[in-house]
TILUMKE-976274 format. One line per field, with one value per residue (C-alpha): residue number from 0; y, x, z. Coordinates in pm, 1 decimal, padded with zeros to 6 digits. Layout:
<sites>
pos (NUM, ...)
Y (Y, ...)
X (X, ...)
Z (Z, ...)
</sites>
This chain:
<sites>
pos (0, 1, 2, 3, 4, 5, 6, 7, 8, 9, 10, 11, 12, 13, 14, 15, 16, 17, 18, 19, 20, 21, 22, 23, 24, 25, 26, 27, 28, 29, 30, 31, 32, 33, 34, 35, 36, 37, 38, 39, 40, 41, 42, 43, 44, 45, 46, 47, 48, 49, 50, 51, 52, 53, 54, 55, 56, 57, 58, 59, 60, 61, 62, 63, 64, 65, 66, 67, 68, 69, 70, 71, 72, 73, 74, 75, 76, 77, 78, 79, 80, 81, 82, 83, 84, 85, 86, 87, 88, 89, 90, 91, 92, 93, 94, 95, 96, 97, 98, 99, 100, 101, 102, 103, 104, 105, 106, 107, 108, 109, 110, 111, 112, 113, 114, 115, 116, 117, 118, 119, 120, 121, 122, 123, 124, 125, 126, 127, 128, 129, 130, 131, 132, 133, 134, 135, 136, 137, 138, 139, 140, 141, 142, 143, 144, 145, 146, 147, 148, 149, 150, 151, 152, 153, 154, 155, 156, 157, 158, 159, 160, 161, 162, 163, 164, 165, 166, 167, 168, 169, 170)
Y (-01021.7, -01078.1, -00723.4, -00586.7, -00811.7, -00692.4, -00329.8, -00381.7, -00543.9, -00212.3, -00059.3, 00171.4, 00483.6, 00582.0, 00876.0, 01080.3, 00987.2, 00694.8, 00618.0, 00284.1, 00275.4, 00008.0, -00245.4, -00555.1, -00380.2, -00439.7, -00661.8, -00404.9, -00127.9, -00330.0, -00358.4, -00009.0, 00164.8, 00044.6, 00281.1, 00586.4, 00821.0, 00845.8, 00607.3, 00691.6, 00437.6, 00535.7, 00313.8, 00394.7, 00197.4, 00267.2, -00103.8, -00135.0, 00165.7, 00000.1, -00337.6, -00183.1, 00025.3, -00279.3, -00486.7, -00213.7, -00141.3, 00240.8, 00282.3, 00660.9, 00656.9, 00513.4, 00721.5, 00546.6, 00750.2, 00697.6, 00887.4, 00877.9, 00765.3, 01012.8, 01311.4, 01302.9, 01587.5, 01559.7, 01848.9, 01833.7, 01627.6, 01480.3, 01129.9, 00959.9, 00630.7, 00532.9, 00166.3, 00032.6, -00334.1, -00384.6, -00083.6, 00121.5, -00144.6, 00024.9, 00234.3, 00564.8, 00450.7, 00755.7, 00999.7, 00800.3, 00787.3, 01161.2, 01226.3, 00994.5, 01168.4, 01501.4, 01388.4, 01193.3, 01385.2, 01403.0, 01129.2, 00914.1, 00563.0, 00451.7, 00078.1, -00029.8, -00386.9, -00407.8, -00670.5, -00761.8, -00987.8, -01230.7, -01351.2, -01181.8, -01219.3, -01247.7, -01532.6, -01411.4, -01554.0, -01368.2, -01041.8, -01107.0, -01155.3, -00836.9, -00637.9, -00757.7, -00672.8, -00321.4, -00401.5, -00288.9, -00468.6, -00382.5, -00628.1, -00718.2, -00619.3, -00263.6, -00180.8, -00043.1, 00170.3, 00304.5, 00427.2, 00571.7, 00763.7, 00914.3, 01045.3, 00768.0, 00608.9, 00233.7, 00091.4, -00261.0, -00440.8, -00776.2, -01049.9, -01172.4, -01361.3, -01687.7, -01535.0, -01553.9, -01932.6, -01922.4, -01697.0, -01928.6, -02239.2, -02084.9, -01963.0)
X (-00501.0, -00713.4, -00642.4, -00777.0, -01084.4, -01149.6, -01113.4, -01362.3, -01606.3, -01605.3, -01773.7, -01507.8, -01675.9, -01577.6, -01342.7, -01091.5, -00754.0, -00607.5, -00250.8, -00077.5, 00248.4, 00507.6, 00625.7, 00450.0, 00113.8, 00010.1, -00286.1, -00411.2, -00375.2, -00566.6, -00862.9, -00853.5, -00850.5, -01211.9, -01300.2, -01083.0, -01019.9, -00646.1, -00426.3, -00080.2, 00177.5, 00489.3, 00781.0, 01119.2, 01328.9, 01393.7, 01388.8, 01037.5, 00919.7, 01041.3, 00887.6, 00550.1, 00551.0, 00632.2, 00355.9, 00091.4, 00165.0, 00160.9, -00204.3, -00244.7, -00474.7, -00194.9, 00111.3, 00414.6, 00676.9, 00978.3, 00945.4, 01041.8, 00723.6, 00779.7, 00835.0, 00606.3, 00550.1, 00170.4, -00042.9, -00242.4, -00562.7, -00488.5, -00636.8, -00967.9, -00787.3, -00433.8, -00335.6, -00012.0, 00077.7, 00372.2, 00554.9, 00522.9, 00638.2, 00976.5, 01169.5, 01037.4, 00672.2, 00582.5, 00703.4, 00538.4, 00202.2, 00223.0, 00283.5, 00000.5, -00236.3, -00139.2, -00211.0, -00530.2, -00856.3, -01058.5, -01321.1, -01133.3, -00989.8, -00640.1, -00584.9, -00269.2, -00148.0, 00109.8, 00374.6, 00317.8, 00443.8, 00172.7, 00342.4, 00538.9, 00823.2, 00929.7, 01177.6, 01536.1, 01574.9, 01260.0, 01395.1, 01721.0, 01531.6, 01332.2, 01642.3, 01833.5, 01530.3, 01496.8, 01156.1, 01015.2, 00686.4, 00468.8, 00271.1, -00060.4, -00237.5, -00096.3, -00195.7, -00545.5, -00431.5, -00136.7, -00354.0, -00615.1, -00337.6, -00246.6, -00600.5, -00744.7, -01083.5, -01031.6, -01320.6, -01184.2, -00902.9, -00877.6, -00621.4, -00505.3, -00201.8, -00321.3, -00296.8, 00083.7, 00060.2, -00196.1, 00036.4, 00336.9, 00133.3, -00001.9, 00333.7)
Z (-00420.7, -00109.8, 00008.4, -00320.1, -00304.9, 00049.9, -00059.2, -00342.7, -00098.6, 00090.8, -00217.7, -00356.3, -00488.3, -00840.4, -00843.8, -01035.4, -00885.7, -00696.3, -00589.9, -00551.0, -00357.2, -00419.6, -00675.7, -00811.3, -00825.1, -01185.8, -01100.8, -00848.6, -01109.2, -01367.3, -01127.2, -00976.5, -01315.1, -01346.6, -01059.9, -01130.1, -01422.3, -01343.3, -01151.2, -01023.2, -00915.5, -00727.9, -00642.2, -00495.9, -00746.7, -01114.0, -01203.2, -01059.9, -01262.0, -01582.9, -01496.8, -01416.8, -01734.7, -01946.7, -01791.2, -01815.9, -02183.9, -02160.1, -02058.4, -02073.2, -01769.6, -01551.8, -01460.3, -01310.0, -01125.7, -00905.9, -00575.8, -00215.4, -00039.5, 00244.8, 00011.6, -00290.8, -00533.8, -00519.0, -00397.4, -00075.1, -00096.8, -00441.1, -00409.5, -00329.0, -00263.5, -00166.3, -00163.5, -00016.1, 00019.9, 00253.4, 00112.5, 00430.3, 00678.3, 00695.2, 00950.1, 00808.1, 00829.7, 01042.0, 00772.8, 00494.3, 00672.3, 00742.3, 00371.2, 00263.9, 00505.1, 00343.5, -00014.3, 00066.6, 00035.9, 00355.2, 00392.2, 00137.6, 00162.7, 00258.3, 00222.4, 00406.0, 00383.6, 00661.4, 00713.9, 01077.8, 01351.9, 01455.0, 01772.0, 02046.5, 02099.5, 01736.6, 01677.2, 01632.8, 01281.0, 01168.7, 01309.6, 01121.8, 00793.6, 00845.8, 00936.9, 00627.6, 00413.0, 00555.9, 00706.5, 01037.4, 01096.7, 01392.8, 01602.3, 01439.0, 01760.1, 01728.8, 01369.2, 01434.3, 01728.2, 01524.7, 01237.3, 01472.2, 01649.4, 01311.0, 01259.2, 01043.8, 01104.9, 01068.8, 00865.7, 00854.2, 01032.7, 00859.6, 00919.0, 00578.1, 00709.5, 00556.2, 00208.4, 00216.3, 00227.1, -00057.8, -00259.0, -00227.5, -00299.0, -00623.7, -00760.9)
</sites>
């Protein structure tokens, strides 16, 4: 939720098409559809597609599809905004980011919420959890440099690590 609020604070321009990557994004979709004519959501699991569709009640402006994040079927420069919350903190991050760069219009926004390690070295039990979950977080200090090396201009690099505690305390 805080990531979305921060994105909105950056004054999202209204546009035609936005993309959300990953599951559990219904609240983000409900807010972003105020800014875009069409909203696409992709997830890599059939169960997530069904859950999202049920929660969004077949809004014709929102299309939900199952796709491999690194190999989408979208044309080059399709979106004015791409939002991803933790869904690219995986071993094939490099391929996913390359694909997102391809389908994002130039001078458009990419909002990446990364799962990161806040301390180095990472405790062994945390590494074990990440490995079992298929996650590959990078160090928080490396995120900005990583995206700049991929050709992105970083407009904001905000630490939202405290929001995880807020999330668990509210659920």
